[in-house]
MMTF fields as JSON, N, C-alpha, C and O atoms, coordinates in Angstrom:
{
  "mmtfVersion": "1.0.0",
  "mmtfProducer": "UNKNOWN",
  "numBonds": 387,
  "numAtoms": 388,
  "numGroups": 97,
  "numChains": 1,
  "numModels": 1,
  "chainsPerModel": [1],
  "groupsPerChain": [97],
  "chainIdList": ["A"],
  "bondAtomList": [4, 2, 8, 6, 12, 10, 16, 14, 20, 18, 24, 22, 28, 26, 32, 30, 36, 34, 40, 38, 44, 42, 48, 46, 52, 50, 56, 54, 60, 58, 64, 62, 68, 66, 72, 70, 76, 74, 80, 78, 84, 82, 88, 86, 92, 90, 96, 94, 100, 98, 104, 102, 108, 106, 112, 110, 116, 114, 120, 118, 124, 122, 128, 126, 132, 130, 136, 134, 140, 138, 144, 142, 148, 146, 152, 150, 156, 154, 160, 158, 164, 162, 168, 166, 172, 170, 176, 174, 180, 178, 184, 182, 188, 186, 192, 190, 196, 194, 200, 198, 204, 202, 208, 206, 212, 210, 216, 214, 220, 218, 224, 222, 228, 226, 232, 230, 236, 234, 240, 238, 244, 242, 248, 246, 252, 250, 256, 254, 260, 258, 264, 262, 268, 266, 272, 270, 276, 274, 280, 278, 284, 282, 288, 286, 292, 290, 296, 294, 300, 298, 304, 302, 308, 306, 312, 310, 316, 314, 320, 318, 324, 322, 328, 326, 332, 330, 336, 334, 340, 338, 344, 342, 348, 346, 352, 350, 356, 354, 360, 358, 364, 362, 368, 366, 372, 370, 376, 374, 380, 378, 384, 382],
  "bondOrderList": [1, 1, 1, 1, 1, 1, 1, 1, 1, 1, 1, 1, 1, 1, 1, 1, 1, 1, 1, 1, 1, 1, 1, 1, 1, 1, 1, 1, 1, 1, 1, 1, 1, 1, 1, 1, 1, 1, 1, 1, 1, 1, 1, 1, 1, 1, 1, 1, 1, 1, 1, 1, 1, 1, 1, 1, 1, 1, 1, 1, 1, 1, 1, 1, 1, 1, 1, 1, 1, 1, 1, 1, 1, 1, 1, 1, 1, 1, 1, 1, 1, 1, 1, 1, 1, 1, 1, 1, 1, 1, 1, 1, 1, 1, 1, 1],
  "groupList": [{"groupName": "MET", "atomNameList": ["N", "CA", "C", "O"], "elementList": ["N", "C", "C", "O"], "formalChargeList": [0, 0, 0, 0], "bondAtomList": [1, 0, 2, 1, 3, 2], "bondOrderList": [1, 1, 2], "singleLetterCode": "M", "chemCompType": "L-PEPTIDE LINKING"}, {"groupName": "LEU", "atomNameList": ["N", "CA", "C", "O"], "elementList": ["N", "C", "C", "O"], "formalChargeList": [0, 0, 0, 0], "bondAtomList": [1, 0, 2, 1, 3, 2], "bondOrderList": [1, 1, 2], "singleLetterCode": "L", "chemCompType": "L-PEPTIDE LINKING"}, {"groupName": "GLY", "atomNameList": ["N", "CA", "C", "O"], "elementList": ["N", "C", "C", "O"], "formalChargeList": [0, 0, 0, 0], "bondAtomList": [1, 0, 2, 1, 3, 2], "bondOrderList": [1, 1, 2], "singleLetterCode": "G", "chemCompType": "PEPTIDE LINKING"}, {"groupName": "ASP", "atomNameList": ["N", "CA", "C", "O"], "elementList": ["N", "C", "C", "O"], "formalChargeList": [0, 0, 0, 0], "bondAtomList": [1, 0, 2, 1, 3, 2], "bondOrderList": [1, 1, 2], "singleLetterCode": "D", "chemCompType": "L-PEPTIDE LINKING"}, {"groupName": "ASN", "atomNameList": ["N", "CA", "C", "O"], "elementList": ["N", "C", "C", "O"], "formalChargeList": [0, 0, 0, 0], "bondAtomList": [1, 0, 2, 1, 3, 2], "bondOrderList": [1, 1, 2], "singleLetterCode": "N", "chemCompType": "L-PEPTIDE LINKING"}, {"groupName": "GLN", "atomNameList": ["N", "CA", "C", "O"], "elementList": ["N", "C", "C", "O"], "formalChargeList": [0, 0, 0, 0], "bondAtomList": [1, 0, 2, 1, 3, 2], "bondOrderList": [1, 1, 2], "singleLetterCode": "Q", "chemCompType": "L-PEPTIDE LINKING"}, {"groupName": "ILE", "atomNameList": ["N", "CA", "C", "O"], "elementList": ["N", "C", "C", "O"], "formalChargeList": [0, 0, 0, 0], "bondAtomList": [1, 0, 2, 1, 3, 2], "bondOrderList": [1, 1, 2], "singleLetterCode": "I", "chemCompType": "L-PEPTIDE LINKING"}, {"groupName": "PRO", "atomNameList": ["N", "CA", "C", "O"], "elementList": ["N", "C", "C", "O"], "formalChargeList": [0, 0, 0, 0], "bondAtomList": [1, 0, 2, 1, 3, 2], "bondOrderList": [1, 1, 2], "singleLetterCode": "P", "chemCompType": "L-PEPTIDE LINKING"}, {"groupName": "GLU", "atomNameList": ["N", "CA", "C", "O"], "elementList": ["N", "C", "C", "O"], "formalChargeList": [0, 0, 0, 0], "bondAtomList": [1, 0, 2, 1, 3, 2], "bondOrderList": [1, 1, 2], "singleLetterCode": "E", "chemCompType": "L-PEPTIDE LINKING"}, {"groupName": "SER", "atomNameList": ["N", "CA", "C", "O"], "elementList": ["N", "C", "C", "O"], "formalChargeList": [0, 0, 0, 0], "bondAtomList": [1, 0, 2, 1, 3, 2], "bondOrderList": [1, 1, 2], "singleLetterCode": "S", "chemCompType": "L-PEPTIDE LINKING"}, {"groupName": "VAL", "atomNameList": ["N", "CA", "C", "O"], "elementList": ["N", "C", "C", "O"], "formalChargeList": [0, 0, 0, 0], "bondAtomList": [1, 0, 2, 1, 3, 2], "bondOrderList": [1, 1, 2], "singleLetterCode": "V", "chemCompType": "L-PEPTIDE LINKING"}, {"groupName": "TYR", "atomNameList": ["N", "CA", "C", "O"], "elementList": ["N", "C", "C", "O"], "formalChargeList": [0, 0, 0, 0], "bondAtomList": [1, 0, 2, 1, 3, 2], "bondOrderList": [1, 1, 2], "singleLetterCode": "Y", "chemCompType": "L-PEPTIDE LINKING"}, {"groupName": "THR", "atomNameList": ["N", "CA", "C", "O"], "elementList": ["N", "C", "C", "O"], "formalChargeList": [0, 0, 0, 0], "bondAtomList": [1, 0, 2, 1, 3, 2], "bondOrderList": [1, 1, 2], "singleLetterCode": "T", "chemCompType": "L-PEPTIDE LINKING"}, {"groupName": "ALA", "atomNameList": ["N", "CA", "C", "O"], "elementList": ["N", "C", "C", "O"], "formalChargeList": [0, 0, 0, 0], "bondAtomList": [1, 0, 2, 1, 3, 2], "bondOrderList": [1, 1, 2], "singleLetterCode": "A", "chemCompType": "L-PEPTIDE LINKING"}, {"groupName": "LYS", "atomNameList": ["N", "CA", "C", "O"], "elementList": ["N", "C", "C", "O"], "formalChargeList": [0, 0, 0, 0], "bondAtomList": [1, 0, 2, 1, 3, 2], "bondOrderList": [1, 1, 2], "singleLetterCode": "K", "chemCompType": "L-PEPTIDE LINKING"}, {"groupName": "CYS", "atomNameList": ["N", "CA", "C", "O"], "elementList": ["N", "C", "C", "O"], "formalChargeList": [0, 0, 0, 0], "bondAtomList": [1, 0, 2, 1, 3, 2], "bondOrderList": [1, 1, 2], "singleLetterCode": "C", "chemCompType": "L-PEPTIDE LINKING"}, {"groupName": "ARG", "atomNameList": ["N", "CA", "C", "O"], "elementList": ["N", "C", "C", "O"], "formalChargeList": [0, 0, 0, 0], "bondAtomList": [1, 0, 2, 1, 3, 2], "bondOrderList": [1, 1, 2], "singleLetterCode": "R", "chemCompType": "L-PEPTIDE LINKING"}, {"groupName": "HIS", "atomNameList": ["N", "CA", "C", "O"], "elementList": ["N", "C", "C", "O"], "formalChargeList": [0, 0, 0, 0], "bondAtomList": [1, 0, 2, 1, 3, 2], "bondOrderList": [1, 1, 2], "singleLetterCode": "H", "chemCompType": "L-PEPTIDE LINKING"}, {"groupName": "TRP", "atomNameList": ["N", "CA", "C", "O"], "elementList": ["N", "C", "C", "O"], "formalChargeList": [0, 0, 0, 0], "bondAtomList": [1, 0, 2, 1, 3, 2], "bondOrderList": [1, 1, 2], "singleLetterCode": "W", "chemCompType": "L-PEPTIDE LINKING"}],
  "groupTypeList": [0, 1, 2, 3, 1, 1, 4, 5, 6, 7, 5, 3, 8, 5, 6, 3, 9, 10, 11, 12, 3, 2, 13, 11, 3, 12, 14, 5, 15, 16, 8, 10, 6, 13, 3, 16, 5, 13, 17, 13, 10, 6, 7, 7, 16, 14, 4, 12, 14, 7, 18, 14, 3, 12, 14, 9, 9, 9, 1, 8, 16, 4, 8, 1, 1, 16, 12, 10, 14, 16, 1, 2, 16, 12, 1, 18, 14, 14, 18, 9, 2, 11, 17, 16, 16, 9, 18, 1, 14, 1, 16, 15, 6, 13, 9, 4, 11],
  "groupIdList": [1, 2, 3, 4, 5, 6, 7, 8, 9, 10, 11, 12, 13, 14, 15, 16, 17, 18, 19, 20, 21, 22, 23, 24, 25, 26, 27, 28, 29, 30, 31, 32, 33, 34, 35, 36, 37, 38, 39, 40, 41, 42, 43, 44, 45, 46, 47, 48, 49, 50, 51, 52, 53, 54, 55, 56, 57, 58, 59, 60, 61, 62, 63, 64, 65, 66, 67, 68, 69, 70, 71, 72, 73, 74, 75, 76, 77, 78, 79, 80, 81, 82, 83, 84, 85, 86, 87, 88, 89, 90, 91, 92, 93, 94, 95, 96, 97],
  "secStructList": [7, 2, 2, 2, 2, 2, 2, 6, 1, 7, 6, 6, 1, 7, 7, 7, 3, 3, 3, 7, 7, 4, 4, 4, 7, 1, 2, 2, 2, 2, 2, 2, 2, 2, 2, 6, 6, 7, 3, 3, 3, 7, 7, 7, 7, 6, 6, 7, 7, 7, 7, 7, 1, 7, 7, 2, 2, 2, 2, 2, 2, 2, 2, 2, 2, 2, 2, 2, 2, 2, 2, 7, 2, 2, 2, 2, 2, 2, 2, 2, 6, 6, 2, 2, 2, 2, 2, 2, 2, 2, 2, 2, 2, 2, 2, 6, 7],
  "xCoordList": [-30.337, -30.325, -31.426, -32.162, -31.54, -32.588, -33.965, -34.884, -34.092, -35.359, -35.751, -36.92, -34.777, -35.051, -35.532, -36.435, -34.928, -35.341, -36.761, -37.579, -37.049, -38.385, -39.446, -40.599, -39.057, -40.014, -40.404, -41.373, -39.664, -40.042, -41.255, -41.908, -41.542, -42.716, -43.847, -43.672, -44.981, -46.071, -46.436, -46.399, -46.784, -47.108, -48.292, -48.372, -49.203, -50.369, -50.084, -50.954, -48.869, -48.487, -47.754, -46.774, -48.238, -47.672, -46.328, -46.151, -45.391, -44.098, -44.082, -44.221, -43.916, -43.899, -42.549, -42.471, -41.49, -40.151, -39.137, -39.318, -38.071, -36.954, -35.704, -35.314, -35.081, -33.87, -32.674, -32.627, -31.712, -30.49, -29.303, -29.469, -28.113, -26.94, -26.632, -27.303, -25.616, -25.28, -24.875, -24.859, -24.55, -24.196, -25.38, -25.196, -26.59, -27.798, -28.262, -29.376, -27.436, -27.776, -27.533, -26.629, -28.362, -28.271, -29.644, -30.666, -29.657, -30.934, -31.782, -32.988, -31.151, -31.894, -32.565, -33.744, -31.835, -32.412, -33.548, -34.596, -33.347, -34.389, -35.634, -36.754, -35.44, -36.591, -37.368, -38.598, -36.646, -37.31, -38.149, -39.271, -37.608, -38.333, -39.551, -40.641, -39.368, -40.484, -41.565, -42.748, -41.187, -42.162, -43.093, -44.225, -42.612, -43.44, -44.146, -44.72, -44.101, -44.715, -44.199, -44.942, -42.932, -42.302, -41.378, -40.975, -41.059, -40.145, -38.737, -38.528, -37.779, -36.385, -35.691, -35.66, -35.14, -34.347, -32.925, -32.509, -32.193, -30.841, -29.952, -30.215, -28.911, -28.03, -27.278, -26.866, -27.105, -26.355, -24.89, -24.347, -24.278, -22.839, -22.109, -22.597, -20.962, -20.171, -19.692, -19.416, -19.598, -19.146, -20.026, -19.542, -21.295, -22.201, -22.771, -22.745, -23.275, -23.85, -25.332, -25.749, -26.132, -27.553, -27.7, -26.863, -28.786, -29.09, -29.872, -30.679, -29.637, -30.228, -31.602, -32.351, -31.958, -33.257, -34.39, -34.148, -35.615, -36.764, -37.697, -38.864, -37.208, -38.021, -38.254, -37.431, -39.377, -39.717, -38.654, -38.366, -38.072, -37.042, -35.79, -35.129, -35.469, -34.303, -34.582, -33.711, -35.79, -36.155, -36.153, -35.713, -36.65, -36.643, -35.21, -34.913, -34.334, -32.935, -32.264, -31.496, -32.549, -31.95, -32.411, -31.638, -33.673, -34.163, -33.442, -33.119, -33.191, -32.433, -31.034, -30.557, -30.381, -29.048, -29.092, -28.223, -30.11, -30.235, -30.479, -29.933, -31.299, -31.596, -30.352, -30.082, -29.598, -28.376, -27.365, -26.645, -27.321, -26.406, -26.802, -25.941, -28.121, -28.601, -28.459, -27.988, -28.864, -28.887, -27.572, -27.239, -26.834, -25.663, -26.093, -27.254, -25.174, -25.477, -25.983, -26.931, -25.364, -25.742, -27.162, -27.949, -27.488, -28.833, -29.869, -30.972, -29.524, -30.45, -30.753, -31.903, -29.738, -29.964, -30.943, -31.802, -30.815, -31.749, -33.139, -34.131, -33.217, -34.489, -35.246, -36.466, -34.533, -35.171, -35.493, -36.234, -34.943, -35.133, -34.17, -34.355, -33.145, -32.193, -31.532, -31.188, -31.348, -30.718, -31.51, -30.953, -32.816, -33.622, -33.097, -33.25, -32.473, -31.919, -30.9, -30.91, -30.022, -29.008, -29.655, -29.234, -30.673, -31.362, -32.05, -31.985, -32.711, -33.378, -32.377, -32.615, -31.267, -30.231, -29.714, -29.569, -29.439, -28.966, -30.01, -29.677, -31.259, -32.336, -32.457, -32.675, -32.313, -32.38, -31.214, -31.387, -30.046, -28.87, -29.049, -28.747, -29.543, -29.715, -30.759, -30.64, -31.78, -32.828, -32.354, -33.014, -31.215, -30.667, -29.913, -29.539, -29.692, -28.952, -29.859, -29.39],
  "yCoordList": [53.146, 54.592, 55.205, 56.08, 54.748, 55.28, 54.949, 55.765, 53.745, 53.358, 54.294, 54.655, 54.687, 55.62, 56.973, 57.588, 57.423, 58.699, 58.609, 59.499, 57.535, 57.389, 57.183, 57.58, 56.566, 56.353, 57.646, 57.667, 58.719, 60.018, 60.596, 61.518, 60.043, 60.446, 59.501, 58.285, 60.008, 59.133, 58.093, 58.38, 56.893, 55.797, 56.128, 55.626, 56.963, 57.293, 58.394, 58.747, 58.937, 59.955, 59.285, 58.569, 59.526, 58.874, 59.489, 60.707, 58.617, 59.039, 58.587, 57.394, 59.51, 59.144, 58.586, 57.499, 59.326, 58.94, 59.288, 60.23, 58.505, 58.763, 58.907, 57.97, 60.073, 60.362, 60.303, 61.024, 59.442, 59.358, 59.166, 58.945, 59.251, 58.988, 57.489, 56.703, 57.109, 55.703, 54.957, 53.726, 55.656, 54.98, 54.189, 53.243, 54.573, 53.889, 52.808, 52.301, 52.45, 51.396, 50.029, 49.291, 49.71, 48.438, 47.785, 48.456, 46.479, 45.76, 46.27, 46.472, 46.476, 46.927, 48.273, 48.44, 49.229, 50.551, 50.465, 51.084, 49.712, 49.594, 48.892, 49.232, 47.919, 47.231, 48.161, 48.127, 48.996, 49.957, 50.931, 51.266, 51.378, 52.296, 51.589, 52.159, 50.356, 49.591, 49.317, 49.303, 49.101, 48.868, 50.059, 49.904, 51.242, 52.456, 52.758, 53.834, 51.808, 51.951, 53.19, 53.849, 53.491, 54.637, 54.142, 52.979, 55.036, 54.75, 55.185, 56.325, 54.281, 54.597, 55.197, 54.585, 56.385, 57.02, 57.085, 58.07, 56.003, 55.84, 55.374, 54.325, 56.12, 55.645, 54.392, 54.297, 53.447, 52.249, 52.59, 53.515, 51.828, 52.012, 51.596, 50.766, 52.167, 51.815, 50.374, 49.891, 49.699, 48.301, 47.354, 46.34, 47.67, 46.823, 45.713, 45.803, 44.69, 43.539, 43.443, 43.931, 42.818, 42.614, 41.718, 40.855, 41.944, 41.108, 39.894, 39.996, 38.742, 37.492, 37.196, 36.41, 37.806, 37.481, 38.12, 38.959, 37.716, 38.164, 39.098, 39.231, 39.742, 40.741, 41.918, 42.206, 42.585, 43.687, 44.781, 45.371, 45.056, 46.103, 45.699, 46.55, 44.414, 43.937, 43.938, 44.29, 43.547, 43.564, 44.989, 45.233, 45.929, 47.34, 47.84, 48.554, 47.466, 47.885, 47.275, 47.948, 46.005, 45.367, 46.033, 46.159, 46.458, 47.209, 48.545, 49.0, 49.172, 50.421, 50.219, 51.051, 49.119, 48.842, 48.762, 49.307, 48.078, 47.975, 49.345, 49.657, 50.156, 51.493, 52.374, 53.066, 52.349, 53.156, 52.685, 53.493, 51.39, 50.857, 51.35, 51.674, 51.402, 51.854, 53.361, 53.821, 54.131, 55.596, 56.258, 57.328, 55.632, 56.278, 56.965, 57.345, 57.124, 57.671, 59.115, 59.468, 59.946, 61.359, 61.526, 62.284, 60.829, 60.935, 60.339, 60.872, 59.228, 58.658, 59.659, 59.783, 60.375, 61.356, 62.439, 62.859, 62.892, 63.895, 63.294, 63.903, 62.108, 61.447, 61.131, 61.29, 60.688, 60.259, 61.43, 61.267, 62.6, 63.725, 63.688, 64.405, 62.853, 62.704, 64.028, 64.246, 64.913, 66.209, 67.029, 67.923, 66.733, 67.456, 67.242, 68.11, 66.083, 65.8, 66.86, 67.367, 67.198, 68.223, 69.588, 70.355, 69.886, 71.161, 71.264, 72.305, 70.183, 70.194, 70.306, 71.009, 69.611, 69.674, 71.108, 71.619, 71.75, 73.132, 74.053, 74.96, 73.823, 74.663, 74.51, 75.488, 73.267, 73.04, 73.713, 74.293, 73.635, 74.275, 75.79, 76.446, 76.343, 77.792, 78.297, 79.409, 77.488, 77.938, 77.971, 78.558, 77.343, 77.362, 78.654, 78.903, 79.466, 80.709, 81.884, 83.008],
  "zCoordList": [-7.162, -7.08, -7.948, -7.491, -9.197, -10.062, -9.5, -9.556, -8.96, -8.347, -7.215, -7.08, -6.401, -5.305, -5.838, -5.269, -6.92, -7.517, -8.066, -7.836, -8.791, -9.364, -8.286, -8.458, -7.188, -6.1, -5.393, -4.634, -5.632, -5.082, -5.813, -5.324, -6.983, -7.749, -7.348, -7.428, -6.927, -6.477, -7.542, -8.738, -7.097, -8.012, -8.921, -10.041, -8.45, -9.269, -10.286, -11.082, -10.264, -11.23, -12.385, -12.181, -13.594, -14.776, -15.169, -15.146, -15.529, -16.066, -17.517, -17.789, -18.451, -19.865, -20.284, -20.856, -20.003, -20.431, -19.353, -18.581, -19.32, -18.412, -19.273, -19.97, -19.224, -19.988, -19.042, -18.046, -19.358, -18.552, -19.48, -20.68, -18.922, -19.747, -19.755, -19.086, -20.513, -20.706, -19.45, -19.451, -18.389, -17.139, -16.59, -15.824, -16.979, -16.511, -17.483, -17.349, -18.448, -19.406, -18.763, -19.156, -17.764, -17.057, -17.039, -17.183, -16.86, -16.794, -15.633, -15.777, -14.491, -13.313, -13.563, -13.253, -14.115, -14.371, -15.386, -15.201, -16.437, -17.46, -16.915, -17.295, -16.029, -15.434, -14.504, -14.476, -13.737, -12.848, -13.673, -13.294, -14.788, -15.664, -16.262, -16.304, -16.723, -17.301, -16.266, -16.605, -15.021, -13.957, -13.764, -13.306, -14.115, -14.017, -15.345, -15.516, -16.281, -17.608, -18.341, -19.067, -18.141, -18.798, -19.902, -19.928, -20.793, -21.9, -21.503, -21.089, -21.631, -21.301, -22.521, -23.589, -22.358, -23.409, -22.874, -22.263, -23.123, -22.589, -23.729, -24.317, -24.057, -25.121, -24.663, -23.507, -25.565, -25.172, -24.954, -25.559, -24.087, -23.882, -25.15, -25.917, -25.356, -26.544, -26.421, -25.323, -27.554, -27.631, -26.82, -26.317, -26.691, -25.931, -26.808, -28.035, -26.182, -26.88, -26.527, -25.477, -27.394, -27.064, -25.838, -25.571, -25.1, -23.951, -24.426, -25.35, -23.798, -24.256, -23.674, -24.254, -22.537, -21.939, -22.749, -23.617, -22.458, -23.248, -22.491, -22.858, -21.448, -20.747, -21.689, -22.558, -21.506, -22.414, -22.404, -23.446, -21.244, -21.168, -21.953, -22.548, -21.956, -22.708, -24.207, -25.003, -24.593, -26.011, -26.556, -27.679, -25.746, -26.158, -26.34, -27.298, -25.426, -25.524, -26.75, -27.436, -27.028, -28.199, -29.489, -30.438, -29.523, -30.68, -30.782, -31.879, -29.639, -29.612, -30.201, -30.973, -29.838, -30.388, -31.906, -32.587, -32.441, -33.899, -34.525, -35.583, -33.869, -34.388, -34.393, -35.374, -33.3, -33.217, -34.268, -34.856, -34.492, -35.505, -36.904, -37.722, -37.169, -38.477, -38.656, -39.696, -37.651, -37.77, -37.389, -37.899, -36.503, -35.917, -34.635, -34.49, -33.714, -32.389, -32.455, -31.754, -33.283, -33.355, -33.876, -33.309, -34.94, -35.505, -34.55, -34.428, -33.863, -32.886, -31.779, -31.359, -31.301, -30.232, -30.68, -29.905, -31.929, -32.442, -32.611, -32.21, -33.199, -33.462, -32.173, -32.115, -31.148, -29.9, -28.97, -28.001, -29.258, -28.358, -27.178, -26.194, -27.279, -26.172, -25.813, -24.651, -26.783, -26.519, -25.502, -24.865, -25.341, -24.35, -22.937, -22.078, -22.692, -21.368, -20.994, -19.872, -21.926, -21.663, -21.457, -20.592, -22.247, -22.115, -20.76, -20.107, -20.334, -19.033, -17.892, -16.91, -18.029, -16.994, -16.868, -15.758, -17.991, -17.982, -17.373, -16.609, -17.708, -17.17, -15.656, -14.941, -15.17, -13.717, -13.001, -11.929, -13.588, -12.982, -12.967, -11.97, -14.076, -14.17, -13.177, -12.663, -12.907, -11.987, -10.532, -9.674, -10.257, -8.901, -8.602, -7.456, -9.612, -9.409, -9.269, -9.091]
}
């Protein structure tokens, strides 16, 4: 599903970051984002474990787990700019009215 959404953006158009909620914290979603050379800003699911493979998307996620463990989820959201996702979502909804 995420791949279909990203494929609506032309391949020659650069994507810097993809902000999603924890439901997209999957290997497939992170690989699709990495394939577009974008940065995934996805909070890890609660009680999650590090991934064992050595793909760049998995290594990035494992580093994220360590960061969230050190900073805490709330501080990580502020530090990463994750709160912008909610602001953008609200702005998109408001523009439909």
